[in-house]
C-alpha positions as CSV (number, residue, x, y, z in Angstrom):
1,M,22.8,-5.2,0.9
2,L,21.5,-7.0,-2.2
3,T,23.5,-9.4,-4.1
4,P,24.1,-8.8,-7.9
5,E,21.8,-11.7,-8.6
6,Q,19.0,-10.2,-6.5
7,Q,19.4,-6.8,-8.2
8,R,19.3,-8.5,-11.6
9,R,16.1,-10.3,-10.7
10,Y,14.5,-7.1,-9.5
11,R,15.4,-5.3,-12.8
12,N,14.1,-8.2,-14.9
13,D,10.9,-9.1,-12.9
14,G,10.0,-5.8,-11.3
15,Y,9.7,-7.3,-7.8
16,L,11.9,-9.1,-5.3
17,V,10.8,-11.4,-2.4
18,L,12.9,-11.3,0.8
19,E,11.7,-13.9,3.3
20,G,12.5,-13.5,7.0
21,F,13.2,-9.8,6.7
22,K,11.4,-8.7,9.8
23,P,11.4,-10.7,13.1
24,A,8.2,-11.8,14.9
25,D,8.4,-9.3,17.7
26,E,8.4,-6.4,15.3
27,L,5.4,-7.8,13.4
28,A,3.5,-8.3,16.7
29,A,4.3,-4.7,17.8
30,L,2.9,-3.3,14.6
31,R,-0.3,-5.4,14.7
32,E,-0.8,-4.5,18.4
33,R,-0.4,-0.8,17.7
34,A,-2.8,-1.0,14.7
35,L,-5.5,-2.6,16.8
36,A,-5.0,0.1,19.5
37,I,-5.5,2.8,16.8
38,V,-8.7,1.1,15.6
39,E,-9.9,0.8,19.2
40,A,-9.5,4.5,19.8
41,F,-11.1,5.4,16.4
42,D,-14.5,7.0,16.7
43,P,-16.4,6.8,13.4
44,A,-18.5,9.8,14.5
45,E,-15.4,12.0,14.0
46,G,-15.3,11.0,10.3
47,A,-14.9,7.9,8.3
48,G,-14.5,6.6,4.8
49,I,-15.0,3.4,2.8
50,F,-12.0,2.1,0.8
51,S,-12.7,0.9,-2.7
52,T,-10.4,0.2,-5.7
53,T,-13.4,-0.5,-7.9
54,E,-15.3,2.8,-7.3
55,Q,-12.7,5.5,-7.0
56,G,-15.3,8.2,-6.5
57,R,-16.0,6.9,-3.0
58,S,-12.5,7.9,-2.0
59,A,-12.9,11.5,-3.2
60,D,-13.9,13.0,0.1
61,A,-12.3,15.2,2.8
62,W,-11.6,12.2,5.1
63,F,-9.5,10.6,2.4
64,L,-7.7,13.7,1.1
65,G,-6.9,14.8,4.7
66,S,-5.3,11.4,5.4
67,A,-2.2,12.6,3.5
68,G,-1.0,14.1,6.7
69,A,-2.9,12.1,9.3
70,V,-3.6,8.6,10.6
71,R,-7.1,7.6,9.6
72,C,-9.2,4.4,9.4
73,F,-11.2,3.3,6.4
74,F,-13.9,0.7,6.4
75,E,-14.3,-2.4,4.2
76,E,-17.0,-2.0,1.5
77,E,-18.8,-5.1,2.9
78,A,-18.6,-4.0,6.5
79,F,-22.2,-2.6,6.6
80,D,-25.6,-4.1,6.1
81,A,-28.4,-2.6,4.1
82,A,-29.4,-0.3,7.0
83,G,-25.9,1.0,7.3
84,R,-25.1,-0.9,10.5
85,L,-21.8,-2.7,11.0
86,R,-22.2,-6.5,10.4
87,Q,-19.4,-7.3,12.8
88,A,-17.3,-5.7,15.5
89,K,-15.3,-2.5,14.6
90,P,-11.9,-4.2,14.7
91,L,-13.1,-6.7,12.1
92,S,-14.6,-4.0,9.9
93,I,-11.6,-1.8,9.0
94,N,-10.0,-2.2,5.6
95,K,-6.9,-0.1,6.3
96,I,-5.2,2.7,8.3
97,G,-3.4,5.4,6.3
98,H,-1.5,7.4,5.2
99,A,1.1,9.0,7.4
100,L,1.6,6.3,10.0
101,H,5.4,6.3,9.4
102,D,5.7,10.0,10.4
103,L,3.1,10.3,13.1
104,D,3.2,7.1,15.1
105,P,6.5,6.1,16.9
106,V,5.9,2.4,16.6
107,F,5.4,2.7,12.8
108,D,8.2,5.2,12.5
109,R,10.7,2.7,14.1
110,F,9.5,-0.1,11.9
111,S,9.6,2.0,8.7
112,R,13.0,3.7,9.3
113,D,15.0,0.6,9.6
114,P,18.5,1.3,8.3
115,R,18.3,-1.9,6.3
116,L,15.4,-0.4,4.4
117,A,17.4,2.7,3.6
118,A,20.2,0.5,2.2
119,L,17.7,-1.6,0.3
120,A,16.1,1.4,-1.3
121,Q,19.5,2.6,-2.5
122,D,20.3,-0.8,-4.0
123,L,16.9,-0.7,-5.8
124,G,17.7,2.7,-7.5
125,L,16.6,5.4,-5.1
126,A,19.6,7.5,-4.3
127,D,17.6,9.9,-2.1
128,A,14.6,7.9,-0.9
129,R,11.6,9.8,0.5
130,L,8.8,8.1,2.4
131,W,5.5,9.4,1.1
132,Q,2.8,7.0,2.2
133,S,2.2,4.2,4.6
134,M,-0.8,1.8,5.1
135,F,-1.7,-1.0,7.5
136,I,-4.0,-3.3,5.5
137,F,-6.2,-5.7,7.4
138,K,-7.7,-7.9,4.6
139,Q,-10.4,-9.0,7.0
140,P,-11.7,-12.5,7.3
141,A,-14.7,-13.2,5.1
142,I,-15.1,-9.5,3.9
143,G,-11.6,-8.5,2.9
144,G,-12.1,-6.6,-0.3
145,E,-10.5,-7.2,-3.7
146,V,-7.8,-4.9,-4.8
147,R,-8.1,-4.9,-8.6
148,W,-5.1,-5.0,-11.0
149,H,-3.3,-1.7,-10.7
150,Q,0.1,0.0,-10.7
151,D,1.2,2.1,-7.8
152,A,2.5,4.8,-10.1
153,T,-1.2,5.4,-11.0
154,F,-1.9,6.7,-7.5
155,L,1.5,8.2,-6.7
156,H,3.3,9.7,-9.6
157,T,6.6,11.5,-10.2
158,E,8.5,12.9,-13.1
159,P,10.4,10.9,-14.1
160,E,8.6,7.9,-12.7
161,R,10.6,6.8,-9.6
162,M,8.2,4.9,-7.3
163,L,9.2,2.0,-5.1
164,G,6.8,-0.1,-2.9
165,F,7.7,-2.1,0.2
166,W,5.0,-4.7,1.2
167,F,5.5,-6.5,4.5
168,A,3.6,-9.7,5.3
169,L,2.6,-9.3,9.0
170,E,0.8,-12.7,8.7
171,D,1.1,-15.6,6.3
172,A,-0.3,-14.6,2.9
173,T,-1.9,-17.4,0.9
174,R,-4.2,-17.8,-2.0
175,D,-7.0,-18.5,0.5
176,N,-6.7,-15.2,2.4
177,G,-5.8,-12.9,-0.5
178,C,-2.1,-12.9,-1.2
179,L,-0.6,-10.6,-3.8
180,W,-0.5,-11.6,-7.5
181,V,2.0,-10.0,-9.8
182,Q,2.9,-9.9,-13.5
183,P,6.6,-10.7,-13.7
184,G,8.3,-8.3,-16.1
185,G,5.1,-6.2,-16.3
186,H,6.9,-3.1,-15.1
187,G,8.3,-2.9,-18.6
188,G,4.9,-2.0,-20.0
189,P,3.1,1.3,-20.0
190,L,1.3,3.2,-17.2
191,R,-2.3,2.5,-18.0
192,E,-4.1,5.2,-16.0
193,R,-3.5,8.0,-13.6
194,F,-5.5,9.0,-10.5
195,V,-5.6,12.8,-10.9
196,R,-6.5,15.4,-8.3
197,E,-7.9,18.7,-9.4
198,G,-8.6,20.9,-6.3
199,D,-10.7,18.6,-4.1
200,S,-11.9,16.4,-6.9
201,L,-10.4,13.2,-8.1
202,R,-10.8,11.3,-11.4
203,M,-9.2,8.4,-13.1
204,Q,-7.4,9.4,-16.3
205,P,-7.0,6.7,-18.9
206,L,-3.5,6.7,-20.5
207,D,-3.0,3.4,-22.3
208,A,-5.4,0.6,-23.4
209,T,-2.9,-2.3,-22.7
210,P,-5.0,-5.0,-21.1
211,W,-4.3,-6.1,-17.5
212,P,-2.6,-9.5,-17.1
213,S,-4.5,-12.7,-17.8
214,S,-4.4,-15.5,-15.2
215,D,-1.7,-17.2,-17.3
216,E,0.5,-14.2,-16.9
217,A,0.1,-13.8,-13.2
218,T,2.2,-15.3,-10.4
219,A,0.8,-15.7,-6.8
220,L,3.2,-14.6,-4.1
221,E,2.3,-16.9,-1.2
222,V,4.7,-15.8,1.6
223,P,5.2,-16.4,5.3
224,A,4.9,-13.6,7.9
225,G,8.0,-11.5,8.1
226,T,8.5,-11.4,4.3
227,L,9.2,-8.2,2.5
228,I,8.2,-7.8,-1.1
229,C,9.8,-4.9,-3.0
230,F,8.1,-3.8,-6.3
231,D,8.6,-1.2,-9.0
232,G,5.9,1.5,-9.3
233,L,4.9,0.2,-12.7
234,L,4.5,-3.4,-11.8
235,P,0.9,-4.6,-12.2
236,H,-0.3,-6.4,-9.1
237,Y,-3.6,-7.6,-7.6
238,S,-5.2,-9.3,-4.6
239,A,-8.4,-11.3,-4.5
240,P,-11.1,-10.9,-1.9
241,N,-10.5,-12.8,1.4
242,R,-13.4,-15.2,2.0
243,S,-11.4,-17.3,4.4
244,A,-11.6,-17.3,8.2
245,R,-8.1,-15.8,8.6
246,S,-7.0,-12.2,8.2
247,R,-4.1,-11.2,6.0
248,H,-2.5,-8.3,7.8
249,A,0.2,-6.4,5.8
250,Y,2.0,-3.1,6.0
251,T,3.1,-1.0,3.0
252,L,5.4,1.9,2.4
253,H,5.6,3.9,-0.8
254,L,8.8,5.8,-1.6
255,A,10.0,8.1,-4.3
256,D,13.4,9.5,-5.2
257,G,14.0,13.0,-4.0
258,S,15.5,13.9,-7.3
259,A,12.1,13.3,-9.0
260,R,9.4,15.9,-9.2
261,W,6.3,15.2,-7.1
262,L,3.5,16.2,-9.5
263,P,0.8,18.5,-8.3
264,S,-1.8,16.1,-9.8
265,N,-1.1,13.6,-7.0
266,W,-4.0,13.1,-4.6
267,L,-1.4,13.1,-1.8
268,Q,-0.2,16.6,-1.1
269,R,1.7,17.4,2.1
270,A,1.1,20.7,3.9
271,P,4.1,23.1,3.9
272,D,4.6,22.5,7.6
273,F,4.6,18.7,7.2
274,P,7.4,18.0,4.6
275,V,8.1,14.6,3.3
276,R,11.2,13.0,4.9
277,G,13.7,10.2,4.1
278,F,14.9,7.5,6.4
279,R,16.7,9.8,8.9
């Protein structure tokens, strides 16, 4: 599916931008379905707050159970000092995760596009398995920062064989919190690892290499329908969204079936819910 030049760019840069990958009707169907999930979500059944700056907040049963479920997580700034939502529920959710691609037919169809299977193979996954999916809202005014990180910190295999697919469901700009990447940064070390021990989680430092400076970072401003592919070791980041426009995105994280899924991963599938590939 990819040209030799595109494959070369991915090997060198650690990411690849493919504009116009998904048509408008598929983007609309995903957004409509996500809003329906949020509408049906009752916070009284359980809820969490997503934070990449305070990982301890994620270490609860709601988060750990999302490995095999479809669950909503609130933005950090969604609540006032008294614990009440500052705005309507649909404008308060940070993301939906983490098994949308397996449990929801709309997300399943979007995720198991035969072109994605061919793309994963071209990018080095001979036996791709779809481990995690997220609908990310990046809400107007309160969309949270996602600090510099590497996906292999949160989903790790031995050897390291992670691949991320990031779909822009709306135009992504500097104003509403587009992705920033460090071209070639995947050639550096894994800096930290998010480790699960029973039902506890901790961040394990691995390497003191500093995160990229602003001079080393590239903003990926892309139109809706774009697919960004990136290596699990590529450092990337997104700023808070203080604009009046949302920045909806959908992500898939894949690993090669030949690699060992480590027991220290936070995401562990139950025996009766095995990870699957594109079929």
